C-alpha positions as CSV (number, residue, x, y, z in Angstrom):
1,X,116.5,18.6,-69.2
2,X,120.2,19.6,-69.1
3,X,122.8,18.0,-71.3
4,X,126.1,17.2,-69.7
5,X,128.1,19.9,-71.4
6,X,125.6,22.6,-70.5
7,X,125.4,21.3,-66.9
8,X,129.2,21.4,-66.5
9,X,129.3,24.9,-67.9
10,X,126.6,26.0,-65.4
11,X,128.6,24.4,-62.6
12,X,131.6,26.4,-63.7
13,X,129.6,29.6,-63.7
14,X,128.4,28.9,-60.2
15,X,132.0,28.4,-59.1
16,X,133.0,31.7,-60.6
17,X,130.0,33.5,-59.0
18,X,130.9,32.0,-55.6
19,X,134.4,33.6,-55.9
20,X,132.8,36.9,-57.1
21,X,130.6,36.9,-54.1
22,X,133.6,36.6,-51.8
23,X,135.4,39.5,-53.6
24,X,132.3,41.7,-53.3
25,X,131.9,41.0,-49.6
26,X,135.6,41.6,-48.9
27,X,135.5,45.0,-50.6
28,X,132.1,45.9,-49.2
29,X,133.2,45.0,-45.7
30,X,136.2,47.3,-45.9
31,X,134.2,50.1,-47.4
32,X,131.3,49.7,-44.9
33,X,133.7,49.7,-42.0
34,X,135.3,52.9,-43.2
35,X,131.9,54.6,-43.9
36,X,130.7,53.7,-40.4
37,X,133.9,55.2,-38.9
38,X,133.4,58.4,-41.0
39,X,129.7,58.6,-40.0
40,X,130.6,58.2,-36.3
41,X,133.1,61.0,-36.6
42,X,130.8,63.2,-38.6
43,X,133.5,63.6,-41.3
44,X,132.6,66.6,-43.5
45,X,129.1,66.7,-41.9
46,X,128.1,63.3,-43.2
47,X,124.7,62.3,-41.7
48,X,124.3,58.9,-43.3
49,X,125.5,56.6,-46.1
50,X,124.3,53.9,-48.4
51,X,126.4,51.0,-49.8
52,X,125.1,48.8,-52.6
53,X,126.2,46.8,-55.5
54,X,125.0,46.3,-59.1
55,X,126.1,43.1,-60.8
56,X,125.7,43.2,-64.6
57,X,125.8,40.1,-66.7
58,X,126.9,40.5,-70.4
59,X,126.9,38.2,-73.4
60,X,129.7,38.1,-76.0
61,X,127.4,39.7,-78.5
62,X,126.4,42.4,-76.1
63,X,125.6,45.9,-77.4
64,X,127.0,47.4,-74.2
65,X,124.0,46.8,-72.0
66,X,123.7,43.9,-69.6
67,X,121.0,41.3,-70.3
68,X,120.5,41.0,-66.5
69,X,121.4,43.1,-63.5
70,X,121.2,42.1,-59.9
71,X,121.1,44.5,-57.0
72,X,122.5,43.9,-53.5
73,X,122.3,46.3,-50.5
74,X,125.5,46.2,-48.5
75,X,125.1,48.9,-45.8
76,X,126.0,47.3,-42.5
77,X,127.7,44.3,-44.0
78,X,130.8,44.8,-41.7
79,X,128.6,44.3,-38.7
80,X,128.3,41.0,-36.8
81,X,124.5,40.5,-37.3
82,X,124.6,39.9,-41.1
83,X,121.7,37.4,-41.2
84,X,119.1,39.8,-39.7
85,X,120.1,42.3,-42.4
86,X,119.4,39.9,-45.2
87,X,122.9,39.6,-46.6
88,X,123.2,36.5,-48.7
89,X,126.5,37.0,-50.7
90,X,129.2,34.6,-49.6
91,X,127.0,33.4,-46.7
92,X,128.0,29.7,-47.2
93,X,124.3,28.7,-47.3
94,X,123.2,26.5,-50.1
95,X,120.6,28.5,-52.1
96,X,119.9,25.6,-54.4
97,X,116.1,25.5,-54.8
98,X,116.2,22.0,-56.4
99,X,117.4,20.1,-53.3
100,X,113.9,18.7,-52.6
101,X,113.2,17.9,-56.3
102,X,113.0,14.2,-57.0
103,X,115.0,13.9,-60.2
104,X,116.6,17.4,-60.9
105,X,120.2,17.0,-62.2
106,X,121.3,19.9,-59.9
107,X,119.6,18.3,-56.8
108,X,122.8,17.6,-54.8
109,X,124.8,20.7,-55.8
110,X,125.8,23.8,-53.8
111,X,124.4,27.0,-55.3
112,X,125.7,30.4,-54.3
113,X,123.3,33.3,-53.9
114,X,124.1,35.0,-57.2
115,X,123.7,31.7,-59.2
116,X,120.3,31.2,-57.5
117,X,119.3,34.8,-58.2
118,X,120.2,34.4,-61.9
119,X,118.1,31.3,-62.4
120,X,115.3,32.8,-60.3
121,X,115.3,36.0,-62.5
122,X,116.3,34.6,-66.0
123,X,114.5,31.2,-66.1
124,X,116.8,30.0,-69.0
125,X,119.8,27.8,-68.5
126,X,121.0,28.7,-72.0
127,X,120.9,32.4,-71.3
128,X,122.8,31.9,-68.1
129,X,125.3,29.8,-70.0
130,X,125.8,32.6,-72.5
131,X,127.3,34.9,-69.8
132,X,130.7,36.2,-71.0
133,X,131.5,39.0,-68.6
134,X,130.3,40.1,-65.2
135,X,130.6,43.8,-64.3
136,X,130.6,44.7,-60.6
137,X,129.7,48.2,-59.5
138,X,130.0,48.8,-55.8
139,X,128.5,52.1,-54.9
140,X,129.3,53.9,-51.7
141,X,127.0,57.0,-51.3
142,X,127.8,59.7,-48.8
143,X,124.7,61.5,-47.5
144,X,124.6,65.1,-46.2
145,X,121.8,67.3,-44.9
146,X,122.5,71.0,-45.1
147,X,120.0,73.1,-43.1
148,X,119.3,76.7,-44.2
149,X,118.5,78.1,-40.8
150,X,119.1,81.8,-41.2
């Protein structure tokens, strides 16, 4: 199913993705906290905001386009009730879908959300192993409504 070299490389990718998740959450928490404060003050007439993240995965031989992109909504991530909002990045929950499989080589491993999402979307260990670069695009969006009441 998985040779030892490929399996080790996939474990290393999972480890790096776990660290990437923590970085995204750290930055997103700071941004979300600031956006909530600005919204509460009505800075510049802001009426709402969105905060999301696109994580692009590139191969060495990439033509400039990612072979996979994952999207995460991050609005409200600085709040205390993260679970009810569906935030999975850096949640310290094992997202390994192979834990109940009888003989899967990854059965006893911890899988972060991004690693799980990759194999859930890509379905090819070799493609996941070909990842060379991860591009993180955290997007805060300020929203305004301008009424034309003359």
